[in-house]
C-alpha positions in Angstrom: 102.5 74.8 128.2 101.8 72.2 125.4 102.9 69.4 127.8 100.5 70.6 130.4 97.7 70.8 127.9 98.4 67.0 127.1 98.6 66.0 130.8 95.0 67.6 131.1 93.6 65.5 128.4 95.2 62.3 129.8 93.5 62.8 132.9 92.3 60.4 135.9 88.9 59.8 134.2 90.5 59.1 130.9 93.2 56.6 132.7 90.3 54.9 134.4 88.4 54.3 131.3 91.3 53.6 129.2 91.9 49.8 129.6 89.1 47.6 128.1 90.6 44.1 128.4 90.1 41.4 125.7 88.3 44.1 123.4 89.7 47.0 121.2 93.4 47.8 121.5 93.3 44.9 124.1 92.1 42.4 121.9 94.5 39.3 121.6 94.5 39.7 118.0 95.8 43.2 118.0 98.0 43.0 121.2 99.7 39.6 120.4 101.2 40.4 117.2 102.6 43.7 118.6 104.1 42.2 121.5 105.6 39.4 119.5 107.5 41.6 117.0 108.8 44.2 119.7 110.2 41.1 121.6 112.0 40.2 118.4 113.1 43.8 117.8 114.6 44.0 121.4 116.9 41.3 120.3 117.5 40.1 123.9 118.2 43.7 125.1 116.4 46.1 127.2 113.3 48.2 125.9 112.1 51.6 126.6 108.6 52.8 125.8 107.7 56.3 125.2 104.0 57.2 126.4 103.8 53.9 128.2 100.3 54.6 129.6 98.6 52.1 131.6 101.0 49.3 130.2 98.8 47.9 127.7 101.9 46.6 125.7 104.6 47.0 128.5 103.3 44.6 130.8 103.0 41.7 128.4 106.3 42.4 126.9 107.9 42.2 130.3 106.2 38.9 130.8 107.8 37.9 127.9 111.3 38.3 129.6 112.0 41.7 128.0 113.2 44.2 130.6 111.0 47.3 129.8 111.2 51.0 131.2 108.7 53.5 130.4 108.5 57.4 130.0 105.0 58.8 130.6 103.8 62.3 131.0 100.3 61.5 132.7 100.7 60.7 136.3 97.2 59.1 136.2 97.9 56.7 133.4 101.2 55.7 135.2 99.3 55.4 138.5 97.0 53.1 136.6 100.2 50.9 135.4 101.3 50.7 139.3 98.1 48.9 140.1 99.3 45.9 137.6 103.4 46.2 138.2 105.5 47.7 140.7 108.4 50.2 140.1 110.9 47.4 140.3 109.1 45.2 137.5 108.7 48.3 135.0 110.3 51.6 136.2 108.6 54.7 134.7 110.1 58.3 134.4 107.4 61.0 134.6 108.1 63.3 132.0 107.9 64.5 128.3 108.8 61.9 125.5 110.5 64.5 123.5 113.0 65.4 126.4 112.9 63.3 129.3 115.7 61.0 130.1 115.3 57.2 131.4 118.6 55.9 133.1 120.8 53.3 131.1 120.8 52.4 127.5 118.3 50.1 125.3 118.4 48.1 122.1 114.8 49.0 121.5 112.6 52.2 121.9 109.2 52.0 120.8 106.0 54.3 120.2 102.9 52.8 119.6 99.0 53.5 118.7 99.7 57.0 116.9 101.2 58.3 119.9 103.9 60.5 118.2 101.3 62.4 116.8 100.2 63.8 120.4 103.2 66.0 119.9 101.5 69.0 118.4 104.9 70.7 116.5 107.2 69.3 114.2 110.1 70.5 116.3 108.8 68.3 119.2 108.4 65.3 116.8 111.9 65.6 115.6 113.1 66.1 119.1 111.3 62.8 119.8 113.3 60.9 117.4 116.5 62.4 119.0 115.6 61.4 122.4 115.2 58.0 121.0 118.6 58.0 119.5 120.0 59.2 122.8 118.7 56.2 124.8 119.8 53.7 122.1 123.0 51.5 121.9 124.7 51.3 118.4 122.6 49.5 116.0 119.5 49.9 118.3 116.1 50.3 116.9 113.1 53.0 117.1 109.7 51.6 116.4 106.8 53.6 115.5 103.2 52.7 114.9 101.3 55.4 113.1 98.3 56.1 111.0 98.2 57.5 107.5 96.2 60.8 107.2 93.1 60.3 105.5 93.3 63.4 103.2 92.0 61.7 100.1 88.8 61.1 101.8 88.1 65.0 102.2 86.4 66.3 99.0 86.8 70.3 98.7 85.2 72.2 101.3 84.8 69.1 103.6 86.9 69.4 107.0 86.0 65.8 108.7 85.9 62.2 108.0 84.2 59.4 110.0 86.8 56.7 110.5 84.9 54.6 112.7 81.3 53.8 113.0 79.5 51.1 115.1 76.7 50.7 117.7 77.1 53.1 120.6 80.3 54.6 119.0 81.4 57.0 116.3 84.9 58.3 115.6 85.6 61.3 113.4 88.4 63.6 112.8 88.5 67.3 112.0 91.4 68.4 109.8 93.1 71.8 109.7 95.2 70.9 106.7 97.1 74.3 106.4 98.4 73.7 109.8 98.6 70.0 109.8 96.4 69.3 112.6 93.7 67.1 113.4 91.3 66.6 116.3 89.9 63.1 116.8 86.6 63.2 118.0 85.2 60.1 120.0 81.5 59.9 120.8 79.9 57.3 122.8 76.4 56.8 123.4 73.5 54.6 124.2 69.6 54.6 123.0 68.9 57.7 125.3 69.7 61.3 124.2 73.0 61.7 126.0 76.3 61.1 124.7 80.1 61.2 125.9 82.4 63.0 123.9 86.4 62.9 124.3 88.6 64.9 122.1 92.2 64.8 121.5 94.5 67.1 119.3 97.2 65.8 117.0 99.9 66.7 114.4 99.6 64.4 111.6 102.6 63.0 109.9 103.1 61.6 106.3 105.7 58.5 106.2 107.8 60.5 104.2 108.3 63.4 106.5 108.6 60.7 109.4 111.5 59.2 107.6 113.0 62.6 107.1 112.7 63.1 110.8 114.6 59.8 111.3 117.6 60.8 109.1 117.9 64.1 111.0 118.3 62.0 114.4 120.8 59.5 112.7 118.4 56.6 111.7 117.7 54.7 108.8 114.5 53.0 107.7 115.0 49.3 108.3 111.3 47.8 108.0 107.9 49.1 107.0 104.8 47.2 107.0 100.9 48.3 107.1 100.6 46.4 110.6 102.4 43.9 113.1 101.5 41.1 111.1 103.9 42.3 108.3 101.1 43.1 105.7 102.5 44.8 102.7 102.3 48.7 102.9 100.6 50.2 100.1 99.1 53.4 98.7 95.9 52.1 100.3 97.3 51.2 103.7 95.7 53.1 106.6 98.4 52.8 109.1 101.9 51.6 109.2 104.7 50.3 111.7 108.0 51.5 110.7 111.5 50.4 112.1 114.3 52.8 112.1 117.7 51.7 113.1 120.9 53.5 114.2 124.3 52.5 112.7 125.9 49.7 114.3 
């Protein structure tokens, strides 16, 4: 049921609007360091992307010579990827990243742009780590990019934070602290009265909880920085890139 709900959120309309070439997630200064680091972590082997989406990262990574396979729950997102590359170039398994199996083994599994939080229970998130371990060769790496919950910005009695504000767009999160859930709201508008709203539910994860999930699946934390450029991760960091490794 949860998987079906996620599939409804990432529908054909969202897939159509997802790609923003040259800007946002697709800006060279964002995408370039991501692809550079993942190519290094692959170490000359094969890579598997959980929640491959429209291929924002997979396509340029494959162009760098890294063989990439994907798992994707949303068929419309995978269909969008197919307009860029064929199945022979980047094979995709349609299914849930917590349980779906891709053929073969890999030196790298990666999960970027906060997507592990789309799994809405702790059990699913732990299963995602175990699924990554299942696909990796000894010594293989699982890389996760994730935001840090901004609970310190919530004074008593307030349930929402505005995390981005620019002309034509406001992003805010509403928190259910008791259940460790958050709903992201994306408002896009022009000078008129009308606005468009896209909402997505998440289960937020502290870095320490993420590390424990990794241990349960047999991983050790190898590397953590605030971003793909290897900035130091501190108490003030709003996100992190964490690299977990299986024993050789």
